[in-house]
C-alpha positions as CSV (number, residue, x, y, z in Angstrom):
1,M,301.6,85.2,177.1
2,P,304.2,87.9,177.8
3,A,303.0,91.3,176.8
4,F,305.8,91.8,174.3
5,V,304.9,88.6,172.4
6,H,301.3,89.8,172.2
7,D,302.6,93.2,170.9
8,V,304.6,91.5,168.3
9,I,301.8,89.3,167.1
10,T,299.5,92.4,166.9
11,I,302.1,94.2,164.8
12,F,302.6,91.2,162.5
13,V,298.8,90.7,162.0
14,R,298.6,94.3,161.1
15,L,301.6,93.9,158.8
16,V,300.1,91.0,157.0
17,Q,296.6,92.6,156.8
18,Q,298.0,95.7,155.3
19,Y,300.7,94.4,153.0
20,G,299.6,90.8,152.4
21,Y,302.4,88.7,150.7
22,V,305.0,91.3,151.3
23,G,304.2,91.4,155.1
24,I,304.6,87.5,155.2
25,F,307.9,87.8,153.4
26,L,309.2,90.5,155.9
27,I,308.1,88.3,158.9
28,A,309.9,85.4,157.4
29,V,313.1,87.3,156.8
30,T,313.3,88.4,160.4
31,V,312.8,84.9,162.0
32,C,316.4,83.9,161.4
33,I,317.7,87.3,162.4
34,Y,315.9,87.3,165.7
35,Q,312.2,87.5,166.4
36,P,310.0,85.1,168.3
37,I,307.2,84.5,165.9
38,A,307.5,82.1,163.0
39,P,305.5,82.6,159.7
40,D,303.7,79.3,160.1
41,I,300.7,80.8,161.8
42,F,300.4,83.3,159.1
43,I,300.7,80.7,156.4
44,I,297.9,78.6,157.8
45,G,295.7,81.7,158.9
46,E,296.1,84.1,155.9
47,V,294.2,81.9,153.6
48,G,291.2,83.1,155.6
49,I,291.6,86.7,154.5
50,G,291.7,85.7,150.8
51,L,295.4,85.3,150.1
52,N,296.4,82.5,147.7
53,P,297.8,79.8,149.9
54,Y,300.6,78.9,147.5
55,Y,301.7,82.5,147.1
56,V,301.7,82.8,150.8
57,A,304.0,79.6,151.1
58,L,306.2,81.0,148.4
59,F,306.7,84.4,149.9
60,A,307.3,82.8,153.4
61,L,309.8,80.4,151.8
62,L,311.7,83.2,150.0
63,G,311.7,85.3,153.1
64,S,312.9,82.5,155.4
65,F,315.5,81.4,152.8
66,I,317.0,85.0,152.8
67,G,316.7,85.1,156.6
68,A,318.6,81.9,157.0
69,F,321.2,83.2,154.7
70,L,321.6,86.4,156.9
71,G,321.4,84.2,160.0
72,Y,324.4,82.1,158.7
73,F,326.5,85.3,158.4
74,I,325.3,86.5,161.8
75,G,327.0,83.2,163.1
76,R,330.1,84.0,161.1
77,F,330.2,87.4,162.6
78,L,329.6,86.0,166.1
79,D,332.5,83.6,165.6
80,N,334.7,86.4,164.5
81,L,333.5,88.5,167.5
82,G,334.8,86.2,170.1
83,V,333.0,82.9,170.1
84,K,336.3,81.3,168.9
85,R,337.6,81.5,172.6
86,I,334.7,79.6,173.8
87,R,335.3,76.9,171.1
88,K,338.4,75.8,173.0
89,N,336.3,74.3,175.7
90,K,336.3,70.4,175.4
91,Y,332.5,70.2,175.5
92,V,332.2,72.8,172.8
93,K,334.8,71.0,170.7
94,K,332.8,67.7,171.0
95,F,329.6,69.5,170.0
96,E,331.4,71.1,167.1
97,R,332.5,67.7,165.8
98,L,329.0,66.4,166.1
99,F,327.6,69.5,164.4
100,R,330.1,69.2,161.6
101,K,329.2,65.6,161.1
102,Y,325.4,65.9,161.4
103,G,325.0,69.6,160.9
104,N,323.2,69.4,157.5
105,W,320.6,67.1,159.1
106,A,320.2,69.4,162.1
107,V,319.6,72.2,159.6
108,F,317.1,70.1,157.8
109,L,315.2,69.2,160.9
110,G,315.4,72.8,162.0
111,A,313.8,74.0,158.8
112,L,311.3,71.1,158.6
113,T,310.1,71.4,162.2
114,P,309.2,74.1,164.7
115,V,312.8,73.7,166.1
116,P,314.2,77.2,165.6
117,L,316.0,77.5,162.4
118,R,317.5,80.7,163.7
119,E,319.9,78.9,166.0
120,M,320.7,76.3,163.3
121,S,321.6,79.2,161.0
122,W,323.9,80.8,163.6
123,L,325.6,77.5,164.5
124,S,326.2,76.8,160.8
125,G,327.9,80.1,160.3
126,I,329.8,79.8,163.6
127,F,331.1,76.3,162.7
128,R,331.4,77.3,159.0
129,L,329.4,74.6,157.4
130,S,329.3,74.8,153.6
131,L,327.1,77.7,152.7
132,L,325.8,75.9,149.6
133,Q,325.0,72.7,151.6
134,F,323.4,74.9,154.4
135,M,321.1,76.6,151.9
136,L,320.2,73.4,150.2
137,F,319.1,71.7,153.5
138,V,317.2,74.9,154.5
139,F,315.3,74.8,151.2
140,L,314.7,71.0,151.5
141,G,313.2,71.4,154.9
142,L,311.2,74.7,154.4
143,F,309.6,73.8,151.1
144,P,307.5,70.8,152.2
145,R,306.8,72.4,155.6
146,Y,305.4,75.7,154.2
147,F,303.5,74.2,151.3
148,L,301.9,71.5,153.5
149,E,300.8,74.3,156.0
150,A,299.4,76.3,153.1
151,I,297.4,73.2,151.8
152,F,296.2,72.4,155.5
153,G,295.1,76.1,155.9
154,K,293.2,76.0,152.5
155,Y,291.4,72.8,153.3
156,F,290.9,73.6,156.9
157,L,289.1,76.9,155.9
158,Q,286.9,75.0,153.4
159,W,286.0,72.5,156.1
160,I,285.2,75.3,158.6
161,Q,283.0,77.0,156.0
162,K,281.0,73.8,155.5
163,I,280.2,73.5,159.1
């Protein structure tokens, strides 16, 4: 593991230990802006330090939702900054057509799975997908993911304690 990733994880663990739900929220907000550690490990693991798993999932959901919103506008900014020139390439045009056609599902899968939602957020902003649809598909993907992880963490901890 690269040293900087270890350092980031150490900082995040301290952040969550010191600030609890607010720490989870802050980690989740920064994922779609740009940082390498998703809140999933904290959703599963923080149940072990006594946090309510459903509140952990809720704060992660709210943070990721706001982070995805910010990531969308980072994409809009990148498009205005000069990505428009790259979009004239025939392969990029083909990708853009596919993303416009299936982008909502790509966002949903990016939110539901460990596929980086950050990149889906940026691409959604660059290709100017509907913000309302984008946010809907982010929510539809993140809600089951985070709450299932919270439930898993809760029951995994109970199982470990019985052993």
